[in-house]
C-alpha positions in Angstrom: 0.8 -4.9 -17.0 1.2 -1.7 -15.0 2.9 -2.0 -11.7 1.6 0.0 -8.7 3.2 0.9 -5.4 2.4 2.4 -2.0 4.9 3.8 0.5 4.0 3.9 4.2 6.6 6.6 4.7 4.5 9.0 2.6 1.6 8.6 5.0 1.8 10.0 8.6 1.8 7.1 11.0 2.6 6.5 14.7 5.2 3.8 14.2 7.4 5.6 11.6 6.8 2.8 9.1 8.9 2.8 6.0 7.4 -0.2 4.2 7.0 0.1 0.4 4.9 -2.5 -1.5 4.9 -2.9 -5.3 3.1 -5.2 -7.7 -0.2 -5.4 -9.6 -2.9 -3.1 -8.3 -4.8 -6.1 -6.7 -1.6 -7.5 -5.1 -0.7 -4.2 -3.6 -4.2 -3.5 -2.4 -4.4 -6.9 -0.7 -0.9 -6.7 0.8 -1.2 -3.1 2.0 -4.6 -3.8 3.6 -3.2 -6.8 5.4 -0.2 -4.6 6.6 -2.5 -1.8 7.7 -4.6 -4.3 9.8 -1.6 -6.2 11.3 0.8 -3.3 11.9 -1.3 -0.2 12.1 -4.4 -1.5 13.9 -6.9 -0.6 11.1 -10.0 -2.6 10.4 -10.3 -4.2 6.9 -13.2 -2.0 5.6 -14.2 -0.8 2.2 -13.2 2.7 3.3 -9.7 1.6 4.2 -9.3 -0.2 0.8 -10.5 2.9 -1.0 -8.0 5.1 0.9 -5.2 2.7 0.0 -6.3 2.5 -3.6 -6.3 6.3 -3.9 -2.7 6.4 -2.6 -1.4 3.9 -5.2 1.3 5.3 -7.5 2.6 4.0 -10.9 6.0 2.5 -10.7 8.5 2.0 -13.6 9.5 -1.6 -14.3 12.8 -2.7 -12.9 15.7 -2.9 -15.3 18.1 -5.7 -14.9 
C-alpha cells in the first residue's frame, strides 16, 4: 500500500506550522483536514479536502 504525506511547512501559514502527517491517503486526508480545522481555522469543506489531496506526496516506506 502506497504511503502519502503532507507537510504544513511547505504551505505558507500564519502560525509557522511544521507538522508532517504520513499514512494511507485516506488517513492523511482525514488527519490533515482535522488539523487544518483545529489549528488553522479552516472549515471542513470539499474544497479544503481537495486542496489537501492535491498537496499529498508519495513517501518511501521506512526501513528498520
